[in-house]
C-alpha positions in Angstrom: 125.9 109.4 118.9 128.5 110.5 116.4 127.6 109.6 112.8 130.4 108.2 110.6 131.7 110.7 108.1 129.9 110.5 104.7 132.1 109.9 101.7 131.9 112.7 99.3 131.7 112.0 95.6 134.9 113.0 93.8 134.5 116.3 91.8 137.9 116.0 90.3 137.9 116.6 86.6 140.3 115.4 83.9 143.1 117.7 83.0 141.3 119.1 80.0 138.5 120.4 82.3 135.8 118.1 81.0 133.9 115.4 82.9 134.0 112.0 81.2 130.7 110.3 80.9 130.7 106.6 80.9 128.6 105.1 78.1 126.1 102.9 79.9 125.9 100.6 76.9 129.6 99.7 76.8 129.2 96.8 79.3 126.2 95.2 77.5 126.8 91.8 75.9 126.6 91.8 72.1 123.1 90.4 71.9 121.7 93.3 74.0 123.8 95.9 72.3 122.5 94.8 68.9 119.0 95.7 69.9 120.0 99.4 70.3 119.8 102.0 67.5 123.0 103.9 66.7 121.1 107.2 67.0 120.4 106.3 70.7 124.0 105.8 71.7 124.8 109.4 72.4 127.8 109.4 70.1 129.8 112.6 69.4 133.0 113.2 67.5 134.3 115.6 70.1 136.8 113.8 72.4 136.3 110.6 70.4 139.2 108.6 68.9 138.6 110.4 65.6 138.8 114.0 67.0 142.6 114.3 67.0 143.0 112.7 63.5 140.5 115.2 62.1 142.4 118.1 63.7 145.6 116.7 62.2 143.9 116.6 58.8 143.0 120.3 59.1 146.6 121.1 60.1 147.9 119.2 57.0 145.6 121.2 54.7 146.5 124.4 56.4 150.2 123.8 55.9 149.5 123.3 52.2 147.9 126.7 52.1 144.3 125.4 51.5 141.6 127.7 53.0 139.0 125.0 52.6 138.2 122.7 55.5 135.7 119.8 54.9 133.0 119.6 57.6 132.2 116.2 59.0 129.4 114.3 60.7 128.5 110.8 62.0 127.0 108.3 59.6 126.7 104.6 59.2 129.6 104.3 56.7 132.5 106.2 55.2 131.6 108.5 52.3 131.8 112.0 50.8 128.6 112.8 49.0 128.4 114.4 45.6 127.5 118.1 45.9 128.4 118.3 49.6 132.1 119.0 50.4 132.2 117.1 53.6 133.1 113.7 55.2 130.8 111.2 56.8 132.5 109.4 59.7 131.2 105.8 60.5 129.7 105.5 63.9 131.8 102.5 64.9 135.0 104.5 65.0 133.8 106.6 67.9 134.2 104.0 70.6 136.3 100.9 71.1 133.3 98.8 72.0 131.7 99.6 68.7 134.9 98.8 66.9 134.9 95.3 68.4 131.3 94.8 67.3 132.1 96.0 63.7 135.1 93.6 63.6 132.9 90.7 64.8 130.3 91.1 62.1 132.2 92.6 59.1 135.6 91.0 59.7 137.5 94.3 59.7 137.3 97.9 60.8 138.0 100.4 58.1 140.1 103.1 59.7 140.5 101.0 62.9 144.1 102.1 63.6 145.8 105.5 63.4 147.6 104.9 60.1 144.6 103.6 58.1 142.4 106.2 59.7 144.6 109.1 58.4 144.8 107.4 55.0 141.0 107.3 54.6 140.6 110.8 55.9 143.1 112.2 53.4 141.3 110.2 50.7 137.8 111.5 51.6 139.3 115.0 51.9 140.3 114.6 48.3 136.7 114.0 47.3 135.6 117.0 49.4 138.2 119.3 47.7 137.0 118.0 44.3 133.4 118.9 45.2 134.3 122.2 46.9 136.1 123.7 43.9 134.2 121.7 41.2 137.5 120.4 39.8 136.0 117.6 37.9 134.4 120.1 35.5 137.8 121.3 34.4 139.1 120.1 31.1 142.5 119.4 32.4 141.1 117.3 35.3 139.2 115.2 32.8 142.2 114.8 30.5 144.3 113.7 33.5 141.9 111.4 35.3 139.1 110.7 32.9 135.4 111.6 32.9 133.8 111.7 36.4 130.5 110.9 34.7 131.8 107.4 34.0 129.5 104.8 35.5 130.7 103.8 38.9 131.4 100.0 38.9 130.2 97.4 41.3 133.4 95.5 40.6 136.8 96.4 39.1 139.7 94.2 38.0 142.9 96.0 39.0 146.4 95.7 37.4 148.8 95.5 40.3 151.8 96.2 38.2 150.4 99.3 36.6 152.3 102.5 37.1 149.6 104.8 35.8 148.1 105.0 39.3 149.3 105.9 42.8 149.2 103.3 45.5 147.6 104.5 48.7 144.6 102.5 50.0 144.5 98.8 49.7 143.4 96.8 46.6 144.8 99.4 44.2 141.7 101.5 44.8 142.8 104.4 42.5 142.0 102.1 39.6 138.3 101.7 40.4 137.1 105.1 39.0 138.4 108.5 37.9 137.1 110.3 41.0 138.9 107.7 43.2 142.0 108.2 41.1 141.9 111.9 41.9 141.2 111.3 45.6 144.0 108.8 45.9 146.4 111.2 44.1 145.4 114.0 46.4 145.9 111.8 49.5 149.4 110.9 48.4 150.2 114.6 47.7 148.8 115.7 51.1 150.7 113.1 53.2 153.5 114.8 55.0 157.0 113.7 54.0 155.6 111.4 51.3 158.5 112.2 48.9 156.1 111.5 46.0 158.3 113.0 43.4 161.1 110.5 44.1 158.7 107.6 44.8 156.8 108.0 41.5 159.7 109.2 39.4 159.4 107.6 35.9 155.8 106.6 36.5 152.9 108.0 34.4 151.1 108.5 37.7 153.6 111.3 38.4 151.8 113.6 36.0 148.6 113.2 38.1 150.5 114.2 41.2 152.0 117.2 39.5 148.5 118.2 38.3 147.3 118.0 41.9 150.3 120.0 43.1 149.8 122.7 40.5 146.0 122.9 41.1 146.3 123.1 44.9 148.9 125.8 44.5 146.4 127.7 42.4 143.7 127.2 45.1 145.8 128.5 48.0 143.9 131.0 50.0 140.8 130.8 47.7 137.4 130.2 49.2 135.5 127.1 48.0 132.9 127.6 45.3 130.5 125.0 46.9 129.9 125.8 50.5 127.1 123.5 51.4 127.4 122.4 55.0 124.5 120.0 55.5 124.8 116.4 56.6 123.8 113.6 54.3 122.3 110.5 55.9 123.4 111.4 59.4 123.2 108.9 62.2 120.4 110.8 63.9 117.9 109.7 61.3 119.1 106.1 61.3 116.2 104.1 62.8 117.5 100.5 62.3 118.9 98.7 65.3 122.5 97.5 65.1 121.2 94.0 64.5 119.1 95.1 61.6 122.0 97.2 60.2 124.4 94.4 60.1 121.8 92.0 58.7 121.2 94.5 55.8 124.9 94.9 55.2 125.5 91.2 55.0 122.5 90.6 52.8 123.7 93.4 50.5 127.2 91.9 50.1 125.9 88.3 49.7 123.2 89.3 47.3 125.4 91.5 45.1 126.4 88.6 42.9 123.1 86.8 43.1 123.2 85.6 39.5 126.8 84.3 39.8 125.9 82.5 43.1 122.9 80.9 41.5 125.0 79.7 38.5 127.6 78.2 40.8 124.9 76.5 42.9 123.4 75.0 39.7 126.9 73.5 38.9 127.2 72.1 42.4 123.7 70.7 42.6 120.9 69.9 40.1 117.2 70.3 39.5 116.9 66.8 37.9 115.6 64.0 40.2 117.5 60.8 39.3 116.3 58.7 42.3 113.4 58.7 44.7 115.5 59.3 47.9 117.6 62.1 46.4 118.4 64.6 49.1 117.5 68.3 48.8 120.4 70.7 48.5 119.1 72.9 51.3 118.9 69.8 53.7 122.4 68.8 52.6 123.7 72.3 53.4 122.0 72.4 56.8 123.5 69.1 57.8 127.0 70.1 56.7 126.7 73.7 57.8 128.4 73.6 61.2 131.5 71.8 59.9 131.8 74.1 56.8 131.3 77.3 58.8 134.0 76.2 61.3 136.4 75.5 58.5 135.9 78.8 56.7 135.9 80.8 60.0 139.2 79.3 61.1 140.8 79.5 57.6 140.0 83.2 57.1 139.8 84.3 60.8 136.4 85.6 59.9 133.4 86.6 62.0 131.1 83.6 63.0 128.1 85.8 62.4 129.3 86.9 58.9 129.9 83.3 57.7 126.6 82.1 59.2 124.6 84.8 57.4 126.3 84.0 54.1 125.7 80.3 54.5 122.1 80.9 55.4 121.8 82.8 52.1 123.1 79.7 50.2 120.5 77.5 52.0 117.8 79.9 51.1 118.8 80.2 47.4 119.1 76.4 47.2 115.6 75.9 48.6 114.1 78.6 46.3 115.8 77.1 43.2 114.6 73.6 44.3 118.1 72.1 43.9 119.0 68.5 44.7 122.3 66.8 45.6 124.0 65.0 42.7 127.2 63.0 42.4 129.6 62.5 45.3 128.7 64.4 48.4 132.4 64.9 49.3 132.9 66.9 46.1 129.8 68.9 46.7 131.1 69.9 50.2 134.4 71.0 48.7 132.7 73.2 46.1 130.4 74.8 48.6 133.4 75.5 50.8 135.1 77.3 48.0 132.0 79.4 47.2 131.7 80.3 50.9 135.3 81.3 51.1 134.9 83.6 48.1 131.7 85.2 49.5 133.4 85.8 52.9 136.4 87.4 51.3 134.2 89.7 49.2 132.0 90.7 52.2 135.1 91.6 54.2 136.0 94.2 51.6 133.4 96.5 52.9 131.5 99.2 50.9 132.5 100.5 47.5 133.6 98.6 44.4 135.0 95.2 45.0 137.8 93.4 43.3 136.4 91.3 40.5 137.0 87.6 40.7 
């Protein structure tokens, strides 16, 4: 009897000669994906959505005559560490599935599109160049941007109308610290066709850009002084699950202003018992929680998980402080909603200094 022909598996390769490997975890629902650790996802920068932007960054630096190329690695967040002239790339940018998860829990994806990704890469490259050539130790650097030893703030109150700083990343980030001021100025200078001389003509910030231009011209072809190539807090040593990671992030952001939150809760509620049937604040919050979370989630287009975590923090603090409901419950609901809106907006800012309220 003639056997039917067997179907051979296709051996055709993509045009670039590499075999694409489907990530087995991409089809998992969020609840199962959250139980995995980032270090077990098999992530690589090569052939990821970040690979070409990094190559573009290198080309931009080469065109400017810079010999230095910052190395990079996968981490949990964006950063360029002191003493190491490199760039940590957040894990969630390496696959669209992880971007969706990041957006669900944190409300946004830093570097989630091509334009914002290149802006952040140029900014982080500025930090790496500063470290590689120890620029912050130079007197003229300090005279131009300020002392890098200045304490890094948890909050900063920007002046949107100020012309002393360039405008590159959102929230007037150059105003947060001297090192950020330099990194932002470098990013503007590095951006192709930025026309910074014309754009910032008459601004005090132009002197900062001219300093960057003069210094980078001086560094053309020079090898970096600091050549450390190790990876700081790489993803391979991250042992928390994604669920634990996002819980920690949200607790960090909600707990950053713990004293302020407690003071507001004391204004909304009270510790004095004026009647025997006075409701506990934690009970009041639990009963009104679903309605308040729906309002804030819809109003801000925020992550359900994010708002729930923040609201649970308010319930926990109210219980620990032994607060009770006072006055009209309708007013208390409005005040709690305002507080929840502020906390949600602050949490969506991501890592780094936040705008002060």
